[in-house]
C-alpha positions as CSV (number, residue, x, y, z in Angstrom):
1,M,7.5,-47.4,11.3
2,D,7.6,-44.2,9.1
3,V,8.9,-44.7,5.6
4,T,10.8,-41.6,4.2
5,V,10.5,-41.3,0.5
6,N,13.9,-40.5,-0.9
7,L,12.7,-38.4,-3.6
8,R,13.7,-34.7,-4.4
9,I,12.6,-32.6,-7.3
10,L,14.0,-29.3,-8.7
11,S,11.5,-27.7,-11.1
12,V,11.3,-24.7,-13.5
13,Q,8.0,-24.3,-15.1
14,H,6.0,-22.0,-17.2
15,R,3.4,-20.9,-14.5
16,H,6.0,-19.8,-11.9
17,H,9.0,-18.9,-13.9
18,G,7.9,-18.1,-17.4
19,L,8.6,-19.7,-20.8
20,V,12.0,-17.7,-21.2
21,E,13.4,-19.2,-18.0
22,V,12.2,-22.6,-19.0
23,E,14.0,-22.3,-22.4
24,R,17.3,-21.2,-20.7
25,I,17.3,-24.1,-18.3
26,V,16.5,-26.7,-21.0
27,D,19.7,-25.8,-22.8
28,S,21.7,-27.0,-19.7
29,A,19.5,-29.8,-18.7
30,E,22.0,-32.8,-19.5
31,E,24.9,-30.9,-17.8
32,I,22.8,-30.2,-14.8
33,A,21.8,-33.9,-14.6
34,A,25.4,-35.0,-14.7
35,R,26.2,-32.6,-11.8
36,L,23.4,-33.9,-9.8
37,R,24.6,-37.5,-10.3
38,G,27.8,-36.5,-8.8
39,V,26.3,-35.5,-5.4
40,P,27.1,-38.0,-2.6
41,G,24.2,-40.2,-1.8
42,V,22.4,-39.6,-5.1
43,E,21.0,-43.0,-6.4
44,A,19.6,-41.6,-9.7
45,V,18.6,-38.5,-11.7
46,L,15.8,-38.4,-14.1
47,P,15.8,-35.1,-16.2
48,L,12.4,-34.3,-17.7
49,T,12.1,-31.5,-20.2
50,T,9.0,-30.4,-22.1
51,C,7.9,-27.3,-23.9
52,N,6.7,-25.7,-20.6
53,R,8.8,-27.3,-17.8
54,V,12.1,-28.8,-16.8
55,E,12.1,-31.3,-13.8
56,F,15.1,-33.0,-12.3
57,I,13.6,-36.1,-10.4
58,V,16.3,-37.3,-8.0
59,D,16.5,-40.4,-5.8
60,A,18.4,-39.0,-2.9
61,P,18.3,-39.2,0.9
62,E,16.8,-36.7,3.3
63,G,19.0,-33.5,3.8
64,T,20.5,-33.4,0.2
65,S,18.3,-30.7,-1.3
66,E,20.7,-27.9,-0.5
67,Q,23.5,-30.0,-1.8
68,L,21.7,-30.6,-5.0
69,V,21.2,-26.7,-5.6
70,E,24.7,-26.0,-4.8
71,A,26.1,-28.6,-7.0
72,I,24.6,-27.0,-10.0
73,A,25.0,-23.4,-9.0
74,D,28.4,-23.2,-11.0
75,E,26.7,-24.7,-14.1
76,L,24.6,-21.6,-14.8
77,D,25.5,-18.0,-14.7
78,L,22.3,-17.1,-13.1
79,P,20.7,-20.1,-11.2
80,P,16.8,-20.0,-11.3
81,A,14.7,-19.8,-8.1
82,W,14.0,-23.5,-8.2
83,D,10.6,-24.8,-7.2
84,R,11.8,-27.5,-4.7
85,Y,9.9,-30.6,-3.6
86,D,11.1,-33.0,-1.0
87,A,9.9,-36.5,0.1
88,D,6.1,-36.9,0.1
89,E,5.7,-33.5,-1.5
90,A,7.9,-34.4,-4.2
91,M,5.9,-37.7,-4.8
92,Q,2.7,-35.9,-4.9
93,H,4.1,-33.3,-7.5
94,L,5.3,-36.1,-9.7
95,F,1.9,-37.7,-9.6
96,R,0.3,-34.4,-10.6
97,V,2.8,-33.7,-13.4
98,C,2.2,-37.3,-14.9
99,A,-1.5,-36.8,-14.7
100,G,-1.2,-33.4,-16.7
101,L,-2.6,-31.4,-13.7
102,E,0.5,-29.1,-13.8
103,S,0.4,-28.8,-17.6
104,M,-0.1,-25.7,-19.6
105,V,-3.2,-27.7,-21.0
106,V,-4.6,-29.4,-18.0
107,G,-5.2,-33.0,-18.5
108,E,-3.0,-33.4,-21.8
109,R,-1.6,-36.8,-22.2
110,E,1.7,-35.9,-24.0
111,I,3.3,-35.3,-20.6
112,A,2.9,-39.1,-19.5
113,G,4.5,-40.1,-22.6
114,Q,7.4,-37.7,-22.2
115,V,7.8,-39.1,-18.7
116,R,7.8,-42.7,-19.8
117,R,10.4,-42.1,-22.5
118,A,12.7,-40.2,-20.0
119,L,12.4,-43.2,-17.6
120,G,13.1,-45.6,-20.5
121,E,16.1,-43.8,-21.6
122,A,17.5,-43.7,-18.1
123,Q,16.9,-47.4,-17.7
124,D,18.6,-48.2,-21.0
125,A,21.6,-46.2,-19.8
126,G,21.6,-47.9,-16.4
127,L,20.8,-44.6,-14.6
128,A,17.5,-45.4,-13.1
129,S,17.4,-46.9,-9.4
130,P,14.6,-49.4,-8.4
131,D,13.0,-47.0,-6.0
132,L,12.9,-44.2,-8.7
133,T,11.5,-46.7,-11.2
134,L,8.7,-47.8,-8.8
135,I,7.7,-44.2,-8.0
136,V,7.6,-43.2,-11.6
137,D,5.7,-46.3,-12.7
138,E,3.1,-45.7,-10.0
139,A,2.7,-42.1,-11.0
140,L,2.3,-43.3,-14.7
141,R,-0.2,-45.9,-13.5
142,A,-2.3,-43.1,-11.8
143,S,-2.1,-41.0,-14.8
144,R,-3.7,-43.8,-17.0
145,R,-6.5,-44.1,-14.4
146,V,-7.2,-40.3,-14.9
147,A,-7.4,-40.8,-18.7
148,R,-9.7,-43.6,-18.4
149,E,-12.0,-42.2,-15.7
150,T,-12.2,-38.6,-16.6
151,S,-12.8,-36.6,-19.9
152,L,-9.6,-34.4,-19.4
153,A,-8.0,-36.0,-22.4
154,D,-11.1,-36.3,-24.6
155,A,-10.7,-35.2,-28.2
156,G,-6.9,-35.3,-27.9
157,R,-6.7,-32.2,-25.8
158,S,-3.1,-31.0,-26.0
159,V,-1.0,-28.0,-26.7
160,V,-1.4,-28.8,-30.5
161,S,-5.1,-29.1,-30.3
162,V,-5.5,-25.8,-28.2
163,A,-3.4,-24.1,-30.8
164,L,-5.6,-25.3,-33.6
165,D,-8.7,-24.0,-31.5
166,L,-7.2,-20.5,-31.6
167,L,-7.5,-20.6,-35.4
168,G,-11.3,-20.3,-35.0
169,D,-14.0,-21.6,-37.1
170,Q,-12.3,-23.2,-40.2
171,D,-13.1,-25.6,-43.0
172,F,-10.4,-28.0,-41.9
173,A,-11.3,-30.5,-44.7
174,A,-10.1,-27.9,-47.2
175,M,-7.1,-26.7,-45.2
176,R,-3.6,-27.0,-46.7
177,V,-1.1,-27.5,-44.0
178,L,2.6,-27.5,-43.9
179,L,4.6,-29.1,-41.1
180,V,8.0,-27.7,-40.7
181,G,10.3,-30.0,-38.7
182,T,10.1,-33.4,-37.4
183,G,10.6,-32.7,-33.7
184,A,8.8,-33.7,-30.6
185,F,5.4,-32.2,-31.7
186,A,5.4,-33.4,-35.1
187,G,3.6,-36.7,-34.6
188,A,1.0,-35.2,-32.3
189,S,0.4,-32.4,-34.7
190,V,-0.4,-34.9,-37.6
191,A,-2.7,-36.7,-35.2
192,A,-4.4,-33.5,-34.1
193,L,-4.8,-32.2,-37.7
194,R,-6.3,-35.4,-39.0
195,A,-8.7,-35.7,-36.0
196,R,-10.2,-32.3,-37.3
197,G,-10.5,-33.6,-40.9
198,V,-7.4,-32.1,-42.5
199,T,-6.2,-34.4,-45.3
200,D,-3.7,-32.1,-47.2
201,I,-0.6,-32.2,-44.9
202,R,3.0,-31.8,-46.2
203,V,6.2,-31.9,-44.3
204,H,9.5,-29.9,-44.8
205,S,12.7,-30.9,-42.9
206,A,16.1,-29.3,-43.2
207,S,17.7,-32.1,-41.4
208,G,17.0,-34.7,-44.1
209,R,14.5,-36.7,-42.0
210,G,11.4,-35.4,-44.0
211,D,11.3,-38.3,-46.4
212,S,11.2,-41.1,-43.7
213,F,8.6,-38.9,-41.8
214,A,6.4,-38.3,-44.8
215,L,6.5,-42.1,-45.7
216,S,5.7,-43.3,-42.1
217,H,2.9,-40.7,-41.6
218,R,1.7,-40.8,-45.2
219,L,2.3,-37.0,-45.8
220,G,3.3,-35.1,-48.8
221,L,7.0,-34.0,-48.9
222,A,8.0,-30.4,-49.4
223,Q,11.6,-30.0,-50.7
224,D,11.7,-26.1,-51.0
225,L,10.5,-24.2,-48.1
226,P,9.6,-20.8,-49.8
227,D,7.8,-22.6,-52.5
228,A,5.8,-24.6,-49.9
229,L,4.9,-21.6,-47.9
230,R,3.3,-20.0,-50.9
231,D,0.9,-23.0,-51.3
232,V,-0.5,-23.5,-47.9
233,D,-2.9,-21.8,-45.4
234,V,-1.5,-22.9,-42.0
235,V,2.1,-23.8,-40.9
236,V,2.8,-26.0,-37.9
237,A,6.5,-25.4,-36.8
238,C,7.9,-28.0,-34.5
239,R,11.7,-28.2,-35.2
240,G,13.0,-26.8,-31.8
241,T,16.5,-26.7,-32.6
242,G,17.0,-23.1,-31.4
243,V,17.7,-21.7,-34.9
244,P,14.6,-20.1,-36.6
245,A,13.4,-22.5,-39.4
246,I,11.2,-19.8,-41.0
247,T,12.7,-16.3,-41.7
248,G,11.3,-13.2,-43.2
249,T,13.0,-14.1,-46.5
250,D,11.1,-17.4,-46.7
251,V,7.8,-15.8,-46.7
252,A,6.4,-14.0,-49.7
253,P,5.4,-10.3,-48.9
254,D,1.8,-10.9,-49.9
255,A,1.4,-14.1,-48.1
256,R,-1.6,-14.9,-46.1
257,L,-0.5,-17.4,-43.4
258,R,-1.2,-18.5,-40.0
259,I,1.7,-20.1,-38.2
260,L,1.6,-22.3,-35.1
261,D,5.0,-22.0,-33.5
262,L,5.0,-24.8,-31.0
263,S,8.6,-25.3,-30.0
264,L,10.1,-23.9,-26.8
265,H,13.0,-22.6,-28.8
266,S,11.0,-20.6,-31.4
267,D,11.1,-21.8,-35.0
268,V,9.9,-18.5,-36.4
269,A,12.2,-15.4,-36.7
270,P,10.7,-12.3,-35.0
271,S,10.6,-10.4,-38.4
272,V,7.8,-12.9,-39.8
273,A,5.3,-11.7,-37.2
274,D,5.6,-8.2,-38.7
275,L,4.5,-9.3,-42.1
276,P,1.0,-7.8,-42.8
277,G,-0.8,-11.1,-43.8
278,V,1.0,-13.4,-41.3
279,E,-0.2,-14.4,-37.8
280,V,2.1,-16.3,-35.5
281,I,0.5,-18.2,-32.6
282,S,3.3,-19.2,-30.2
283,L,3.4,-20.9,-26.8
284,A,3.4,-17.5,-25.1
285,T,0.3,-16.9,-26.9
286,L,-1.2,-20.2,-25.6
287,Q,0.0,-19.4,-22.1
288,Q,-1.9,-16.1,-22.1
289,T,-5.0,-17.8,-23.4
290,L,-5.0,-20.7,-20.9
291,S,-5.7,-20.6,-17.3
292,P,-6.1,-23.3,-14.7
293,S,-9.7,-24.2,-14.3
294,L,-11.6,-26.2,-11.8
295,S,-14.1,-28.7,-13.1
296,P,-15.7,-32.0,-11.9
297,D,-13.2,-34.0,-14.1
298,T,-10.3,-32.0,-12.5
299,T,-11.6,-32.6,-8.9
300,L,-11.9,-36.4,-9.8
301,A,-8.5,-36.4,-11.3
302,E,-7.1,-34.9,-8.1
303,R,-8.7,-37.6,-6.1
304,I,-7.3,-40.4,-8.3
305,V,-3.9,-38.8,-8.0
306,A,-4.2,-38.7,-4.1
307,E,-5.3,-42.4,-4.2
308,G,-2.4,-43.5,-6.3
309,A,0.0,-41.7,-4.0
310,D,-1.7,-43.5,-1.0
311,E,-1.2,-46.9,-2.7
312,L,2.5,-46.1,-3.4
313,R,3.0,-45.1,0.2
314,A,1.6,-48.6,1.3
315,K,3.7,-50.4,-1.2
316,L,6.8,-48.7,0.2
317,H,5.6,-49.7,3.7
318,R,5.5,-53.3,2.6
319,R,8.8,-53.1,1.0
320,V,10.4,-52.3,4.2
321,L,8.8,-55.4,6.0
322,D,9.7,-57.8,3.2
323,P,13.1,-58.8,4.6
324,A,11.5,-59.5,8.0
325,V,8.7,-61.7,6.4
326,V,11.3,-63.6,4.3
327,S,13.5,-64.1,7.4
328,L,10.3,-65.3,9.4
329,R,9.4,-67.9,6.6
330,E,13.0,-69.1,6.4
331,T,13.1,-69.7,10.2
332,V,9.9,-71.6,10.2
333,L,10.9,-73.7,7.2
334,E,14.2,-74.6,8.8
335,L,12.3,-76.0,11.8
336,V,10.1,-77.9,9.5
337,N,12.9,-79.4,7.5
338,D,14.6,-80.3,10.8
339,E,11.4,-82.2,12.0
340,V,11.1,-83.9,8.5
341,E,14.7,-85.2,8.9
342,R,13.7,-86.7,12.3
343,L,10.9,-88.6,10.8
344,P,11.5,-92.5,10.8
345,A,12.8,-93.8,7.5
346,G,12.2,-97.1,5.8
347,R,8.6,-97.6,6.7
348,P,5.4,-95.8,6.0
349,L,4.5,-93.1,8.5
350,S,1.8,-93.7,11.0
351,H,-0.7,-91.2,12.4
352,D,1.2,-91.2,15.8
353,D,4.5,-90.3,13.8
354,A,2.8,-87.3,12.1
355,A,1.2,-86.2,15.5
356,R,4.5,-86.4,17.3
357,A,6.3,-84.4,14.6
358,L,3.7,-81.7,14.4
359,R,3.6,-81.5,18.4
360,R,7.5,-81.1,18.4
361,L,7.1,-78.4,15.7
362,A,4.3,-76.5,17.4
363,T,6.5,-76.6,20.7
364,R,9.5,-75.2,19.0
365,L,7.4,-72.5,17.2
366,L,5.8,-71.5,20.4
367,H,9.0,-71.6,22.6
368,V,10.0,-68.0,21.9
369,P,6.5,-66.4,22.0
370,S,5.8,-68.2,25.4
371,T,9.0,-67.1,26.8
372,R,8.6,-63.6,25.6
373,A,4.9,-63.6,27.3
374,K,6.5,-64.4,30.7
375,L,9.1,-61.6,30.4
376,A,6.3,-59.1,29.3
377,A,4.2,-60.1,32.2
378,A,7.2,-59.7,34.6
379,A,7.8,-56.2,33.1
380,G,4.2,-55.0,33.2
381,R,3.7,-54.9,29.5
382,T,1.0,-57.4,29.3
383,D,-1.3,-55.2,27.2
384,E,1.6,-54.6,24.6
385,Y,2.1,-58.3,24.4
386,L,-1.6,-59.1,23.9
387,S,-1.8,-56.4,21.2
388,A,1.2,-57.8,19.4
389,M,-0.3,-61.5,19.6
390,A,-3.6,-60.1,18.1
391,E,-1.6,-58.3,15.4
392,L,0.6,-61.1,14.4
393,Y,-1.7,-64.1,14.9
394,G,-5.2,-62.8,14.9
395,I,-5.6,-64.0,18.4
396,G,-8.6,-62.4,20.2
397,G,-10.4,-61.6,17.0
398,T,-11.5,-63.0,13.6
399,D,-10.8,-61.2,10.2
400,E,-11.9,-63.3,7.4
401,S,-10.2,-61.1,4.9
402,L,-6.9,-62.2,6.2
403,D,-7.7,-65.9,5.1
404,R,-8.3,-64.4,1.6
405,A,-5.1,-62.3,1.6
406,E,-1.9,-63.3,-0.2
407,C,1.6,-63.5,1.3
408,P,3.5,-60.4,0.0
409,V,6.6,-62.6,-0.5
410,T,5.3,-65.8,-1.9
411,G,2.0,-64.5,-3.4
412,L,0.2,-67.6,-1.9
413,G,-3.0,-67.6,0.2
414,V,-4.6,-70.1,2.5
415,D,-6.7,-71.3,-0.3
416,A,-3.5,-72.3,-2.2
417,L,-2.4,-74.4,0.8
418,A,-5.8,-76.1,0.9
419,D,-5.5,-76.8,-2.9
420,D,-1.9,-78.4,-2.3
421,R,-3.5,-80.6,0.3
422,D,-6.2,-81.8,-1.9
423,E,-3.8,-82.4,-4.7
424,E,-1.8,-84.6,-2.5
425,E,-4.9,-86.4,-1.3
426,R,-5.8,-87.1,-5.0
427,Q,-2.3,-88.3,-5.8
428,G,-2.4,-90.7,-2.8
429,R,-5.6,-92.1,-3.9
430,A,-4.3,-92.6,-7.6
431,G,-1.1,-94.2,-6.1
């Protein structure tokens, strides 16, 4: 039986659409997600927004992709040319995204945290379906394998770290850095700076969150932005509100500054880059600098992602059979309970009592398969029947791995049953 993955993904990302288009769609992400949730058949929608992509991860049945696109067409004056992924292709795309293989900085780990937070928020709001949760969890599991088994994420490789690379050879220990804003990149920026030996880091926040951020991250607090800009060498802007946090009037005319503008919505007014002593490194700068590269680690990551997707497919197949396995166990246990009720009461059971009960149970269990065998033979389907017997009962061959395997429903194996029997014998001797 083929298992169809009810997964659809609509994507706008830096490589195919450009950062300007990503920024435009980010502004309407919540409204788009709400419209998608209203499409008939949709079980869950997970919006994922980062500095270089917007993804709408949707649990929806086959044939709904066009409806999803149409449902949000009215939300945007100019709908984007969505990258669309369906079913198995969508699953593979999600695994690649979580592993950082689709990121601007290949292998970066920030994306996995962003996906995890998006899923957590959806779960808290009751907007994550069981199937979507399983698929995302498995994609995150594969991403952790990529982090463990490759060096793609070594040295904290991220958008922040690559931006710092563009500063060239620097005496980071002597560098004075101002963090403007406490947005999504702020914590990662502090970690990346400290990893390079920067100790003099201050934070300025117009929102009033600077005090708590400075305290929790052990930073200096800069109350006045123009004064702070006169006393630092590098600025990391990560506010991301859509309104410039640094304007031409904030920067002294003779300032010598290098500003890392790492928000999708630029935090730096265009006029700042025109000042003679100021260099602005933006996401667009990074995009021009970075290009996808193939390395042994990338190849290994691709293999890990493919293996993770294969494991998920196997889990989805097992889930389809779980109800049948449960029904089989319930049917057999009902027969067992019936035979237990027929055992003589009021006296110890003899060997003959047990043998008769087991023979009756065996006869009842074999009645349907035996009858089906006669019908199959009469219909000329003997080979099919023998194949089914071998598949279900292992008749006609031996596979020791099956004895070691666990039941997908109870989690018990044959060894566990043997342990139960040994325990009963010990209790009998003790009694």
